[in-house]
N, C-alpha and C positions, 0 to 999 in steps of 0.2 A: 109566130115566126120560129122555125126551128133552127136554132143557133148551132145545134150539135153537128150539123153538116160540115162545119169548119175544123172538125176533129177527126177526120177519116183516118189520118196517119196514126192517131192514138188507138182507134178501134182496131187497127191491124196489129197491134202489139199489147194486148190486154195484160199478159203476164209481166211484161216489162213496166207497165204503168203500176200494176199492184206492187212490184218490187220497189219502185221509186217511192211510192206512198209509204210503204213499210219503212224505208230508210229515213223518212221524214218524222216518224212517230216520236214524240217527245223532244223534238228539235224545234228551232225557230228559223225558218228560211223564208225568202221571198221568191216566188215563182213568177217569171215573166214569159208569156206565151205570145208569140208573134204569129199572126195569120193575116189573110187578106180581108178579114171581117171588118165591116165598118163599125161593129159593135165593140163595147168595152170588153176587151179580151180577157181581163182579170175576172170579171164577173161571169162571162161566158164559161171560162174554164172552171170556175168554182161550181157553177150549176151543172156542168157536164160531169165533173168528178163526183159530185154528191149524188147525181142520179145514176151513173153507171157503176160507182163503187161506194155504195151506202156503208159498207163495213169500214171505210176509211174516214167516215165523218169525224170532225173534231168534236171535243167535249163542250159542254155548255159554256165554258168560259170563253171560248173563241168562236162559237157558232154565230154570235151577234155581229161579228166583223163583216164588213161588205165586200172584202177582197181576200185572197188567199195571203195570209201573213203569218206564218208559223214561227215559233220562237227561235231566235238565234242564241246560241250559248254566250251569254254576256262576258263570262270569264275568258273564253277563247277569243272573243273579239277584243277585249282589253289588252290581252297578251299580244295579240297580232299587232295592234296599234302601237304599243310600247316597243315591240321587237323591231318594227319596220320604220319607225319615225326617223327622219334624217337628223334631228337634233340628238344630242347625247341625253339619254335618261338613265340615271343611276340611283341607287339607294344605298345608304350606308347606315349600319346599325348604331346602337348606343355607344359602341367603342370606336366609331369611325371606320369600321371594317366594311369594305364594299360588298354588297350582297346581290345587287342587280346592276347589269352593265349591257345596254342594248347595242344594237348594230350601229346606231349613230355614234355611240361613244367609242366603238372600235375604230370607225373611220376617222374621228376627230383626233383621238389621242394615240392611236396606233397599237394599242394593246388589245388582244382578243379577250373575249369574256373568260375564257379559261385562265388567261394570265391575270386579269384584273380581280376577279371575284376571290375574296378571301384575303386581299391586300388592304393595307391602310390607304386612306385618301391621300396620304403623303405621296402616293404614286404619281399624282398629277398636280401637285402643289410645289411651286419653286421653293427651294431649300430656305431661302431668306424669309419667306412667309409662313413656314410651317408652324412655328411656335405660336404666332398670333392666331392663326387658324385653329390650332389644337386647344388654346385657351378659350376662344370663343365657342368652339364646338362643345367643350366640356360644360361651359356655363349653360348653353342652350339645353343640353341633355338634363342638367339639374333643375332648371327653372321651367322648362317647357315653353320658353319665349325666346324669340330671336329679336335683336334690336333693329334688324333690317326689315322685319315684317314680310310683306308681300312685294317689296321693291325689286325692280329689275336691276341687278347688279353688274358691274363690268370688272373683271379681275384678270391678272396674268395667270396662265396655267403652263403645264409642262407636257411636251409630247414625249413618246417613248424614245425617239432618237436624240432628245435633249434640247431640241429647240423650243423657244418660248411661243406660247399662243396667247391670244386675248380673247377671253369668252365672255359673253353676256349670259347671265343665268339668274334663275329664281328658284326659291326653295319651297318645299311643303314639308311641314313637321308631321310626322306619322305617329299617331298615339293609339294606345290600346283603349278599349272601352272604359277603363277605370281612369284614364287619363295619363297613364304612365307613357313616357316617351319611349318609342321603339327605334327611332332613328330619323333621318332626314332624306327625303327624295329631292333630287335636283334635275332641272331641265336646262341644258347648256347649249349654246350656239357659238360656233367658231366665228369670230369677227376679226380675225387677224388680217385678212386681206383689206377689209374695209378700213381698220385702223391704220394700215400702211398708206392707203390712199389718202386718208384724212391728214396724215402726217405730211405727205408729200405735197398736198394742196397748201397746208399752212406754211410750209417752207417756201413754196413758190410765191405765195402772196407776200411773205416777209421779203423775199428777194425783190419783187416789184416795187415794193413800198421803199426799199432802200435806194432804189435808182431814181426815185422821184425828187 
Protein backbone atom coordinates (compact mmCIF):
# COMPACT_ATOMS: atom_id res chain seq x y z
CA UNK A 1 0.00 0.00 0.00
CA UNK A 2 1.46 3.36 -1.06
CA UNK A 3 0.96 5.72 1.85
CA UNK A 4 2.95 8.48 0.17
CA UNK A 5 -0.12 9.54 -1.80
CA UNK A 6 -1.29 11.35 1.33
CA UNK A 7 1.61 13.80 1.04
CA UNK A 8 0.86 15.33 -2.37
CA UNK A 9 0.97 18.81 -0.86
CA UNK A 10 4.52 18.17 0.33
CA UNK A 11 5.58 16.90 -3.10
CA UNK A 12 4.53 20.24 -4.51
CA UNK A 13 6.95 22.15 -2.25
CA UNK A 14 10.21 20.16 -2.10
CA UNK A 15 12.44 23.15 -1.38
CA UNK A 16 10.21 24.23 1.49
CA UNK A 17 10.40 20.74 2.96
CA UNK A 18 14.21 20.69 2.63
CA UNK A 19 14.43 24.07 4.34
CA UNK A 20 12.13 22.88 7.12
CA UNK A 21 14.26 19.79 7.70
CA UNK A 22 17.43 21.89 7.66
CA UNK A 23 15.95 24.09 10.37
CA UNK A 24 15.40 21.00 12.54
CA UNK A 25 19.01 19.84 12.34
CA UNK A 26 20.50 19.54 15.82
CA UNK A 27 17.21 20.45 17.48
CA UNK A 28 14.53 18.41 19.19
CA UNK A 29 10.97 18.98 18.01
CA UNK A 30 7.82 16.94 17.62
CA UNK A 31 6.15 17.01 14.20
CA UNK A 32 2.42 16.31 13.99
CA UNK A 33 1.02 15.84 10.46
CA UNK A 34 -2.73 15.63 10.00
CA UNK A 35 -4.22 14.00 6.91
CA UNK A 36 -7.23 11.95 5.89
CA UNK A 37 -5.17 8.80 6.05
CA UNK A 38 -6.41 6.01 8.32
CA UNK A 39 -2.79 5.06 8.86
CA UNK A 40 -0.51 6.23 11.64
CA UNK A 41 0.38 9.67 10.28
CA UNK A 42 3.63 9.92 12.27
CA UNK A 43 4.96 6.65 10.88
CA UNK A 44 3.79 7.47 7.38
CA UNK A 45 5.43 10.90 7.49
CA UNK A 46 8.66 9.39 8.83
CA UNK A 47 8.73 6.87 5.98
CA UNK A 48 7.91 9.57 3.44
CA UNK A 49 10.67 11.94 4.59
CA UNK A 50 13.31 9.21 4.81
CA UNK A 51 12.43 8.00 1.30
CA UNK A 52 12.13 11.37 -0.41
CA UNK A 53 14.87 13.19 1.52
CA UNK A 54 17.49 10.60 2.50
CA UNK A 55 20.05 13.37 3.08
CA UNK A 56 18.00 14.48 6.07
CA UNK A 57 18.02 11.12 7.87
CA UNK A 58 18.71 11.27 11.56
CA UNK A 59 21.91 9.85 13.06
CA UNK A 60 22.19 6.36 14.54
CA UNK A 61 21.17 7.56 17.98
CA UNK A 62 17.66 8.46 16.83
CA UNK A 63 17.08 6.13 13.86
CA UNK A 64 15.73 3.47 16.18
CA UNK A 65 12.80 5.64 17.18
CA UNK A 66 9.46 4.66 15.71
CA UNK A 67 8.15 8.19 15.24
CA UNK A 68 9.57 11.61 14.39
CA UNK A 69 10.72 13.02 17.70
CA UNK A 70 13.73 15.28 17.38
CA UNK A 71 15.45 16.89 20.33
CA UNK A 72 13.94 19.89 22.08
CA UNK A 73 16.42 22.30 23.62
CA UNK A 74 15.88 21.42 27.28
CA UNK A 75 17.44 24.64 28.53
CA UNK A 76 15.07 26.73 26.43
CA UNK A 77 12.15 24.60 27.60
CA UNK A 78 13.07 25.05 31.26
CA UNK A 79 13.48 28.79 30.78
CA UNK A 80 10.06 29.06 29.18
CA UNK A 81 8.37 27.05 31.94
CA UNK A 82 9.96 29.21 34.65
CA UNK A 83 9.25 32.44 32.80
CA UNK A 84 5.57 31.74 32.10
CA UNK A 85 4.56 29.91 35.30
CA UNK A 86 1.69 31.70 37.10
CA UNK A 87 3.34 31.14 40.49
CA UNK A 88 6.22 33.37 41.55
CA UNK A 89 9.56 31.67 40.93
CA UNK A 90 12.62 33.48 42.19
CA UNK A 91 16.22 32.80 43.10
CA UNK A 92 18.36 34.68 45.60
CA UNK A 93 22.12 34.22 45.89
CA UNK A 94 24.25 33.65 48.99
CA UNK A 95 23.76 37.25 50.08
CA UNK A 96 19.99 37.17 49.66
CA UNK A 97 20.14 39.24 46.49
CA UNK A 98 17.47 38.44 43.90
CA UNK A 99 18.91 37.01 40.67
CA UNK A 100 15.79 35.47 39.10
CA UNK A 101 12.29 36.95 39.00
CA UNK A 102 9.68 35.46 36.69
CA UNK A 103 6.41 36.83 35.31
CA UNK A 104 4.47 35.20 38.14
CA UNK A 105 6.55 37.18 40.66
CA UNK A 106 5.91 40.37 38.69
CA UNK A 107 2.16 39.78 38.86
CA UNK A 108 2.04 38.80 42.53
CA UNK A 109 4.41 41.39 44.01
CA UNK A 110 4.03 44.25 41.53
CA UNK A 111 7.74 44.67 40.77
CA UNK A 112 9.08 44.11 37.26
CA UNK A 113 12.09 41.84 36.85
CA UNK A 114 14.17 44.92 36.09
CA UNK A 115 13.13 46.46 39.41
CA UNK A 116 13.57 43.32 41.52
CA UNK A 117 16.77 41.73 40.22
CA UNK A 118 19.75 43.00 42.15
CA UNK A 119 17.62 43.93 45.17
CA UNK A 120 17.56 42.25 48.58
CA UNK A 121 14.76 39.83 49.45
CA UNK A 122 13.78 42.51 51.97
CA UNK A 123 11.90 43.95 49.00
CA UNK A 124 9.00 41.56 49.64
CA UNK A 125 9.44 40.88 53.37
CA UNK A 126 7.45 42.94 55.90
CA UNK A 127 9.78 45.10 57.97
CA UNK A 128 8.95 43.43 61.29
CA UNK A 129 10.00 40.04 59.89
CA UNK A 130 13.20 41.01 58.10
CA UNK A 131 15.68 40.45 60.91
CA UNK A 132 14.37 36.98 61.68
CA UNK A 133 14.41 36.11 58.00
CA UNK A 134 17.94 37.41 57.51
CA UNK A 135 19.23 35.46 60.51
CA UNK A 136 17.67 32.27 59.20
CA UNK A 137 18.92 32.88 55.67
CA UNK A 138 22.48 33.45 56.88
CA UNK A 139 22.36 30.23 58.91
CA UNK A 140 21.09 28.30 55.89
CA UNK A 141 23.91 29.60 53.71
CA UNK A 142 26.49 28.65 56.34
CA UNK A 143 25.19 25.16 57.10
CA UNK A 144 23.62 24.15 53.80
CA UNK A 145 20.49 23.08 55.66
CA UNK A 146 17.11 24.61 56.33
CA UNK A 147 15.06 23.72 59.39
CA UNK A 148 11.96 23.81 57.19
CA UNK A 149 13.20 21.15 54.77
CA UNK A 150 10.73 20.64 51.93
CA UNK A 151 7.72 21.84 53.92
CA UNK A 152 5.08 24.04 52.33
CA UNK A 153 5.18 27.26 54.33
CA UNK A 154 2.71 30.11 54.68
CA UNK A 155 4.11 33.59 55.34
CA UNK A 156 3.16 37.27 55.10
CA UNK A 157 4.74 39.14 52.20
CA UNK A 158 4.78 42.69 50.91
CA UNK A 159 3.44 44.09 47.63
CA UNK A 160 5.08 47.00 45.84
CA UNK A 161 2.19 49.31 46.77
CA UNK A 162 2.66 48.46 50.45
CA UNK A 163 -0.27 46.15 51.09
CA UNK A 164 0.34 42.81 52.75
CA UNK A 165 0.03 39.50 50.99
CA UNK A 166 -0.14 35.96 52.30
CA UNK A 167 1.87 33.46 50.30
CA UNK A 168 2.36 29.71 50.41
CA UNK A 169 5.86 28.80 49.33
CA UNK A 170 8.48 26.09 49.21
CA UNK A 171 12.22 26.41 48.83
CA UNK A 172 14.95 24.55 46.99
CA UNK A 173 18.53 24.98 48.14
CA UNK A 174 20.85 25.35 45.16
CA UNK A 175 24.37 23.99 45.61
CA UNK A 176 27.50 23.80 43.48
CA UNK A 177 28.99 20.41 42.60
CA UNK A 178 31.32 20.69 45.60
CA UNK A 179 28.40 21.28 47.96
CA UNK A 180 28.89 25.01 48.36
CA UNK A 181 25.63 26.89 48.79
CA UNK A 182 24.83 29.12 45.82
CA UNK A 183 21.50 30.38 47.06
CA UNK A 184 17.85 29.49 47.42
CA UNK A 185 15.09 29.16 44.83
CA UNK A 186 11.49 29.71 45.94
CA UNK A 187 8.13 28.92 44.40
CA UNK A 188 5.43 31.16 45.85
CA UNK A 189 1.65 31.30 45.41
CA UNK A 190 -0.55 34.23 46.39
CA UNK A 191 -3.09 32.96 48.93
CA UNK A 192 -4.30 36.39 50.08
CA UNK A 193 -7.85 36.04 48.74
CA UNK A 194 -8.23 32.54 50.12
CA UNK A 195 -6.95 33.62 53.54
CA UNK A 196 -9.48 36.45 53.55
CA UNK A 197 -12.32 34.03 52.73
CA UNK A 198 -11.19 31.66 55.47
CA UNK A 199 -11.08 34.51 57.99
CA UNK A 200 -14.54 35.68 56.96
CA UNK A 201 -15.87 32.14 57.33
CA UNK A 202 -14.36 31.77 60.81
CA UNK A 203 -15.87 35.07 61.91
CA UNK A 204 -19.26 34.08 60.52
CA UNK A 205 -19.15 30.76 62.35
CA UNK A 206 -18.17 32.56 65.56
CA UNK A 207 -21.12 34.94 65.17
CA UNK A 208 -23.55 32.06 64.63
CA UNK A 209 -22.20 30.19 67.65
CA UNK A 210 -22.60 33.31 69.79
CA UNK A 211 -26.30 33.50 68.89
CA UNK A 212 -27.03 29.95 70.00
